[in-house]
N, C-alpha and C positions, 0 to 999 in steps of 0.2 A: 535063540542065545544069546547069552550073557555078553555083552561088551569085554567084560572082566576076563574072561576066557582068552582073550587076545594078550599079547605081551605089551604092545602100544597102541594109543589112541591118536589118529592124526585128525588136527583141528582145522587147519586151514594153510595153504601153502606148504611151505616144509616145516611146521612147526609140529611135533607130535610129542607125547608125553609118555613114557613106560607107566603101567599100572603098578599102583605101590602094592609092597606087601603088608598085609596087615595083622601082621605076626607082632602083638606087644602094643597096638594101636588103640587109642581109647575108642570106647563104643561110641561115643558121639561123633568123633571125628570119620570112624567107619560108615556109620548109618547117611552121615553127608556125603560121602564119595558115591554110595550107593545111589542115593537118590539123583545125585548129578547122572551118575551112568545110566540112570534110568531115563532121564530126560534127554541126554545124548541118543539114546537107543532108540526112544519113540517119536522125536520131534526134533530138538534142536540138531541132532547129529547130520539128520538130512538137509537141515537148512545151510549148515557148514559144508556140506559137500555141494550144493546148488550153488552157493557163494562162490567156492572155489572153482567151479565151470563157468561162472558166467564170466561174459565178456562187455566189460563197461566202455563205454563212448563220453569222452569228455565233450564239453561244448565249450570253447575257448573263445568262438566269436561271440557268442551270448554273453559272456560272462565280460568281455571287454566293453560291449554295449552298458551292461548293467555297472560294471565300474565307472565308466564315464558319467553316467547318471548320478551314480553316488557322489563323485568326486565334486562335480556341479553343483548338488544342492546342499551338501554337509557344511560348507563352512556359511550358507546363507540362513540356517536353520533360525527362527524366531528365539530359542531358548540360550541362544549365546548372549543374548542382550544383557542377561541377568548373571551371566556366568564370568567369573574374574580369570579364568585361564585363558590360554592362546586357541583362536580358531583362525589361524591364516591357512588358505590353501595349499601352499607349499610343505606344510606339516603332514600331509594326508601322505600314507605310506602303502604302496600297492604291494600285492602278493610277488613270493619270489618262486621258482622252481618249476617244476611240471605240473600241470592240470591234468595230465594221464597218468601220473603215478599211480602206485596203488596205496601210497603212505601219506597221508597229511598229517602236519604238524603244526599244532594250535597253540601259539603262545599268548600273552595277555595283551602287551601293547607296546610299541616301540619307545626307547628312551631318547629324550631330547638331547641335543647337543648340551656341554656344559656353557659353553658361550654361543649367545645369540646369532654372533657373526660367523661361527662354524658351521651353522645349519647351512645344510646342501639341499634345494629344492627337488622335490618329483623324486625322491628316492624309492626303490623297491626295498622290502624286508631286510634281504641280505647285504645291501647295501649300507645299511644302518650298522655302525660301529658298537658292537654289543658281546662282553666275553659270554655270556649266555648262550648267544647262538654259536660263539666258536667253541664252546666246551661239547654243544651238541653235534656241530660236525665234526668234531675231533673223535665222536663214537662213530662213525662211518655215514651220519646223516647228510646229504650233499643236494645240492641245486639240480643233478640228476636224478637221484631216486625219489624224491619227495616234492611235496606241495606244501610251502610254508606262509603262515598267514597270522597274523592277530585279529583276537576277537575285536578289539578296539584298535582301527588301525591308524590312529592320529598320534605323533609324537608328543609325549607330555613329559614334564620334569617329574623325577621319581618322588618330590615331596609337595605338599600343597599347604595351605592355612583353613583350618576349619574352626570356627569359634575362637580366633586368635592363638590355635596353637598349630605348631608344625607337625603335620602327619604323613604317612607312607599315602600316595594317591593311588587311590583304587577306582576304576571308571564304572565297576559295578555298583559303586556307591556313591561316587563324588559326582558323577555326569548327571545333569537334567535328565527327567524321563524321556522326553522329547529326543535327544541329542544318543541316547544310550538305544531306544527301540529302533532309532534310523541306522546304527552299526549293526545292530543285532538282524533287523531287515535285509542289510547287503549280505550279513553271514549266511542267513538261510540260501540266498540266491547263489553264494558259492557252492555250499553244499550240495545245490542241486545240481550244478555244473562240473562239478569235480569227478573224476572216475575212483577216488579213493575207497576202498575196503577197510583198512585200517586207519583209525584217527587219534592221534596222541594228542592229549589237552594236557598243558602245563599250568600250574600254580594253583592255590588253594582256592581263591576265590573264581578262577576259571570254573575249577571242577564243581562247586556250589552253584553257579550259574547256569553251567550247561545242563547239569543233572536235573536242574527244575525245568528246563525248555523241554527235555525228553522223558519227564517223568511219567506221563500216560502212556508213552512207545517204548519203554525200555525194560531190560530184566538183568540182574547183577548175578556174575557166575565169579566163583572162587575156585580156582582149579588146584589140584590135589600136589603139586609141587613142591618143593622145599622152601619155596619163597612165598606159596600160596599166592600165587599172582592172580589181579583181580580182574576182570573183565567185563563191561556193560555191552550188553547187544542192543542195538538200536534198530524199530521195526519202522515200517513205514508209514504207520499211522496207528491210534488208538483202535485197538480191536483186530486190527489187520497183522497177522502173524505169519504171513505166506511166505516171506521171504525177509531176509537180514539186509538192511539198509548199509550198515556198517558195524565193526566192532572197536568200541572204543576203549581206551587206557587211559587213566587218568596217573599223572606223575607230580612229584615237586617240581615247582620252577628250579630251573638250574642253580639260581641265587642261593637255594636254599643250602645245596652240597657247598657252595662257595663260602657259606659263613659257618655251617654247622659243624664241618670236618668230623663227621661221622661215617666212619668206614662201612658200617652194617647198613646204612641207609644208602651209600654209594654202591655196594654190591649187588642190593636190591633193585637198584638203577639199572646197573648194567644187565642183570637177570631179565627184568621187564622191557628193557631196550633189544636184547635177542629175542624173546618172544615176538616182537613186532616185527623184525629186521626177518627174522624166518617166515611169518606167516605172509609176508609180501616178498618172499625169495630174494631177500637183499643180501648178497654176500660180501662179508667183513672179515678183516684179517684178526689174527688173536689178539693184537694190541687195542685197535678198535673196540672188540668184544669188553676188554677189562677196561678200557680207560680211564671211568668213574672213580674206580678203586684207586688207581694208580695216581691219578691227579689228586684225588681227595689225599692220600697217604703223603704224597710229595708237599703238599699245600700245608699239609698238619705240621711237617718235621720241618718244614722252613718258617713255619709261624713260631715253633717251640724255640727253634735255633734264636730267631730273631728276637724273642722275650729273654732268653738267657744273655744275648749280647748287651741288651737295655739293661738288664741288671747288675750286669759285670759293670757297663757304662757308670751307672748310678752309683752303684756302693763300693766301687773299685776293687771287687774281686770275682773270682768268676763264680755264676750263680747257674743251677739246673734249671733248665724250663720244666714250668710243671705240665703233668701228664693229666690226661683224665683220669678220676677216680673209679675204680669197678667197686662200688659200696657195697652193692649187693652180696658180694661175695665174703664180707666181714674179715676183709684185709686192714681193718683202720683205714688211716690216710696215707695212703702209698706215697701220693704226690710223685717228688723228683727220685724217692729211693726205691722205687720198685720198678724192673724194667721186663717186660714180657718175655717169657722163655717159649720155645719152639714146638715142645713136644709136651703129652700131658704126663703128670705126676701123680703116681699112687699114693695115697696118704691113708693113715690109720689112725684112731682114737687110742692114746697110750693108756686109759683109764678100761674102756670096754673092748677094743680091738675090731672096732668097727672099721670097715674099708671103704673109703670113697675115691672116686676119681676126681683129681682137680685138671678139669679141661682149659683153666685158662690161668696156668700157673705163673707167679713171677718170682724173679731172682732179685738178689741185692744189687743197685745200682753200679756200687763199687766194686764189684766182685760178683756177676752172676752164678759162681757155683753154688753161693749159698741161696738155696730156697727158702722163701718166705711162707712160713707156716698159715694155714686158714684156720680162723678161731670158729668153731662150730659147737652146736648143744650135744650135751652129753647127759645121761642119767647113771654112768657108773656101771660097772661090769655086772651086778644084778640088778639094775634098773630100780631100784628104790632110792637113790641118792638124790637129793636136789637137782632139778636141771640148771646146769649151768654151762658156759662154755670154755671150750679148750682146745689148743692148737694142735691139730691135725699133723703128725708127722711122718716124713717119707719111709714107704716099707722097704726100701732099698737100704741097706745098710750102708753102701758107699755114699749116699747122696748126704752131704752137711746142709745144715738147716739153723735159722736163727728165726725170732719172731718179730715181725715188722711193725716196731714203734719207731716212727721216723725221727724223732726228736732226738732218740738216744743212738739209733744207728750212725747218724749222721756224725756224731762224736766220736765213735769207736774206728780208728783205724783199721786200714784193711789189712795191713800187716799182722794186727794182733790178732784179728779174727783168723787167719789161715794159719798163724801157729796154733791155734786152738782146735783149729780142723784137724792139723796133722796128731796133734796129742790125741784128739778122740779116737782115730783111726789105730794108731799105735797101743792105745792102753786099754782100750774099750771097756772105759769105766762105766760107774753104775748111775743109772738116773734117781733121783731123788725127788718122790713125787709129794707135795704136801696138799691132804685134802680133808679140809675142814681142819679139826682139831690133830688129827692121826698123821702120821707118817708112812711110807712102804718103801721098799728098795726092790726095782726090776732091773732084768738085763738092759744094756744099750747104751748110746751115747751120752755124754753127760748133758745135763740141762742147766744153765748158769743162772742164777738168781739174783735179781738186782741187790747191789750193796752187801754182796754174801760172799763168805770166802768159800773156794770151791771144796766139796766134803764135807762141809758143815750145814747141819739143818739150821732152821729158822730160831731153835732155842737153843742154839748151839752146842749141841751133842753131834760129836763128829760121827758120819756113817762112813763105813769102808767095806772092801771086799775081804772076806777072810785070807789072811796070809800076805796081805799086801799094806802096804807103808803109807801113812797118811803124807809122808812126805812127797810122793810123785805129784806134785801140785802143776797146774795149768803153767806155760811160760808166758812172759812179759807181763802179766799181773795178778796179785791175787783178788783185789776187787775190780770187777768188771760192771760196766755200768749198762746193763742190756736188760732190757724191760723182759718179764716174765711173759 
């Protein structure tokens, strides 16, 4: 019986996924899910169930002995003689948390203190001051529910000098081979002695290095959830797939979120952490489950506000903070003139009538009731006209809109635009479209063109609805510098 006949599939712990609805799904994606379902049903699914039932016993005493041996030998390795970094015994950092925990958190390396006199000897990982650790702990990961360790457990400065240039320090590349292998040998011992079933690896270079270590005994899985969560299944040895040694998930380093300010990445981070927590049956609060998204949004807003204050101080006038540009949506250069709207807007091409839903709508930052039109391709009503781009306008007749050319919007007073909007609704005037050398008149709100009198075409010929006088002009201005 196919697993797809069930509503959900349970992987490990409390983590389960509802099976997707294949309606409208691309064929290659359907085939990928079916192949994964067959693998779960025939082989790996049984191993997940066995892993869930397995009771693992940690070996804390053996790990303490191995740690003492590592700490005694690491500072005296011969390779340190030709290395220009520190190798003081006090800078070796021990793991933190519970060796018996089901969750292992694998970071890169502990940062050194900014001042040498601030270095404290013989610290454990969670005693090291680090905003990255604080950020993960705020998501509900703690000393009580996880084992925390670094791949390279020596405190190092964030930057080093290579060939006379200052670069980011990367132990996977910059440590001599003997030192790197000594640390990896200790990590292998730690893996053997811990009870974790789920292993979270943070950082790009950690991901590359650890995947290479496991490449002969691992297998990738991409789940069918909305965020396409990736799992790496690690088996005991090459050719031995009798059991799952651990389930590995790779993450950006927390520092990535702190510098990127990308909400989509933060949401994906939250989703993946939630998968890991549920596989380990770790109970978290709603705030902890959404912390990375909340923190990223708050930091991003604070950064924009600080940038605006800096501009105001520098230029002596109030300045808007720059916002990331959704350039792929064809909305020109929104910068500080666009503000995101909360609900999708249904739009249509004035030429051919094609309807499209704008799922990421923007309003004018001075007055968000003005929708910024999206520039999209159009071939005209009969499909024979040359391909060009035109602003798709809202299908809702009550919604007012303008075209998003930032430089001119910034010079148009909000009161003028509000007066025009009021006049649009009252008069229900005519839209004048100029296509190539011809012109045509259609019903709808007025479209105002650059340096052009309202009701007057580009060749000076006045267009008006039968029975109406051309004296009914827009208030505030006859010449409005608003981009077409």
